[in-house]
C-alpha positions as CSV (number, residue, x, y, z in Angstrom):
1,M,-20.9,33.7,-12.7
2,A,-20.6,31.4,-9.5
3,K,-17.3,29.5,-9.3
4,A,-17.8,25.6,-8.4
5,K,-17.2,24.9,-5.0
6,E,-13.8,23.0,-5.3
7,N,-14.2,19.1,-3.6
8,P,-10.3,18.3,-2.8
9,L,-11.2,14.8,-2.4
10,N,-13.4,14.4,-5.6
11,T,-15.9,13.3,-3.5
12,E,-19.5,11.7,-5.2
13,A,-23.0,11.7,-4.0
14,T,-23.5,7.7,-2.3
15,R,-25.9,6.3,-0.6
16,N,-23.5,4.7,2.0
17,D,-24.4,5.9,5.4
18,V,-21.4,6.1,7.1
19,A,-21.0,9.8,8.4
20,S,-19.6,12.6,6.2
21,N,-16.7,13.2,8.3
22,A,-15.8,9.5,8.6
23,K,-15.8,9.2,4.9
24,K,-13.5,12.7,4.4
25,V,-11.0,11.1,6.8
26,S,-11.3,7.2,5.0
27,I,-11.0,8.5,1.9
28,S,-8.1,10.4,2.6
29,I,-6.2,7.8,4.6
30,L,-7.2,5.2,2.0
31,Q,-5.9,6.9,-1.4
32,G,-2.7,7.3,0.7
33,C,-2.7,3.6,1.3
34,L,-3.4,3.2,-2.0
35,V,-0.9,5.0,-3.6
36,D,1.7,3.3,-1.2
37,S,0.0,0.4,-2.3
38,V,0.3,0.2,-6.2
39,D,3.7,1.8,-5.6
40,L,5.1,-1.3,-3.1
41,Y,3.6,-3.6,-6.1
42,N,5.8,-1.9,-8.4
43,A,8.9,-2.3,-6.7
44,T,7.9,-6.1,-5.9
45,R,7.6,-6.5,-9.3
46,Q,11.2,-4.5,-10.1
47,A,12.6,-7.0,-7.6
48,H,11.0,-9.9,-9.1
49,W,12.0,-9.2,-12.8
50,N,15.9,-8.1,-12.0
51,V,16.7,-10.5,-9.0
52,K,19.5,-12.6,-9.2
53,G,22.3,-15.0,-7.3
54,P,22.1,-18.2,-5.6
55,H,18.2,-17.6,-4.6
56,F,17.0,-16.7,-8.1
57,G,14.3,-19.1,-7.8
58,Q,13.2,-19.1,-4.4
59,L,12.9,-15.0,-4.6
60,H,11.5,-15.0,-7.9
61,E,8.7,-16.9,-6.9
62,L,8.2,-15.7,-3.2
63,F,8.2,-11.8,-5.1
64,D,5.6,-12.8,-7.6
65,G,3.2,-13.9,-4.8
66,F,3.5,-10.3,-2.9
67,Y,3.3,-8.8,-6.0
68,R,0.2,-10.8,-7.0
69,A,-1.1,-10.0,-3.5
70,L,-0.2,-6.7,-3.4
71,Q,-2.4,-6.4,-7.0
72,D,-5.2,-7.7,-5.0
73,S,-4.9,-5.6,-2.2
74,S,-4.5,-2.4,-4.3
75,D,-7.5,-3.3,-5.8
76,E,-9.6,-3.7,-2.2
77,L,-8.4,-0.2,-1.2
78,A,-9.6,1.6,-4.1
79,E,-13.0,-0.2,-4.0
80,R,-13.3,0.9,-0.9
81,L,-12.7,4.5,-1.6
82,V,-15.4,4.2,-4.4
83,Q,-17.6,3.1,-1.7
84,L,-17.6,6.1,0.6
85,G,-17.4,8.3,-2.8
86,G,-14.0,9.3,-3.5
87,T,-12.0,8.7,-6.7
88,A,-9.5,6.3,-6.6
89,N,-6.4,7.5,-8.0
90,G,-3.6,5.5,-9.2
91,T,-1.8,7.2,-12.4
92,T,1.6,7.0,-12.6
93,Q,2.0,10.8,-11.8
94,V,-0.2,10.6,-9.3
95,L,2.0,7.7,-8.2
96,A,5.1,9.9,-8.4
97,S,3.9,13.1,-6.6
98,Q,2.7,11.0,-3.9
99,T,4.0,8.0,-2.8
100,R,5.5,8.1,0.9
101,L,7.9,5.4,-0.2
102,P,11.6,6.2,-0.9
103,P,12.3,5.7,-5.1
104,Y,13.3,1.8,-5.4
105,P,16.5,1.4,-6.7
106,T,17.4,0.4,-10.5
107,D,20.7,-0.6,-9.5
108,L,20.2,-3.7,-7.6
109,Y,20.4,-7.7,-8.7
110,A,21.5,-9.6,-5.9
111,G,18.8,-11.5,-4.2
112,M,19.9,-10.6,-0.5
113,D,19.7,-6.3,-1.4
114,H,16.3,-6.9,-3.0
115,V,15.2,-8.1,0.1
116,A,16.7,-5.6,2.3
117,A,15.2,-2.9,0.3
118,L,11.6,-4.6,0.4
119,A,11.6,-5.2,3.5
120,D,12.1,-1.8,4.4
121,R,9.8,-0.6,2.4
122,Y,6.9,-3.4,3.4
123,A,7.9,-2.3,7.1
124,Q,6.7,1.3,6.0
125,V,3.5,0.3,4.7
126,A,2.6,-1.6,7.7
127,K,3.1,1.1,10.0
128,T,0.8,2.9,7.5
129,L,-1.8,0.5,7.5
130,R,-1.8,0.7,11.3
131,E,-2.0,4.4,11.4
132,G,-4.9,4.2,9.2
133,I,-6.6,1.5,11.2
134,D,-6.4,4.3,14.6
135,Q,-7.7,7.0,12.6
136,T,-10.2,4.8,10.8
137,D,-11.8,3.6,13.5
138,E,-11.5,6.6,15.6
139,A,-13.3,8.4,13.0
140,G,-16.5,5.9,13.2
141,D,-15.6,4.0,9.8
142,A,-15.1,0.2,11.6
143,D,-15.4,-1.1,7.9
144,T,-12.3,0.9,6.3
145,A,-10.7,-0.1,9.7
146,D,-11.4,-3.5,9.2
147,L,-10.0,-3.6,5.6
148,L,-6.6,-1.9,7.0
149,T,-6.3,-4.5,9.8
150,E,-6.5,-7.2,7.6
151,Q,-4.0,-5.6,4.6
152,S,-1.6,-4.9,7.9
153,R,-2.1,-8.5,8.7
154,A,-1.1,-9.5,5.6
155,T,1.7,-7.2,4.8
156,D,2.9,-8.2,8.3
157,K,3.6,-12.0,7.1
158,M,4.6,-10.4,4.0
159,L,7.6,-8.9,5.8
160,W,8.1,-11.6,8.1
161,M,8.8,-13.9,5.3
162,L,11.3,-10.8,3.8
163,E,13.4,-10.6,7.3
164,A,13.3,-14.4,7.6
165,H,15.7,-14.4,4.5
166,L,17.7,-11.5,6.5
167,P,20.8,-12.5,8.9
168,P,19.7,-11.8,12.4
169,D,22.2,-8.9,13.2
170,T,20.3,-6.7,10.1
171,A,16.9,-6.9,11.9
172,R,16.2,-3.3,12.9
């Protein structure tokens, strides 16, 4: 009996006319960005739930807006991945094994500690999105590059808002 051909990207046939190689590149990039985005969403919720201190109200509200935006952007990444014939994998097990972000500390409470920890992660996600823009554009998938560009701008804005809370000497 012949073995079924392995399909590591779990792709499905689609009428989408993006070139096959571009689809493969984009699916891989999108899956990585999806995992990181959902992980960042969870880290932001962790901060939202546990923030304490003199800036509680402002940071609680800020983090709420951020994780809601990340929920929408994660959905956009997953839907684009599926449009290209991929399978969006966002289970807890996949997130734990594939995230490129460091684990979010569960012993943070002070508002500025959360801000600093999140800023590091937002910066990392923004960098990865920019790398994905170049890779998907070079592969010939302008639509995915455009989606990643939109998300890069939004992530940069959130990073800027986080950094605005930190003393100037903590910028990297």
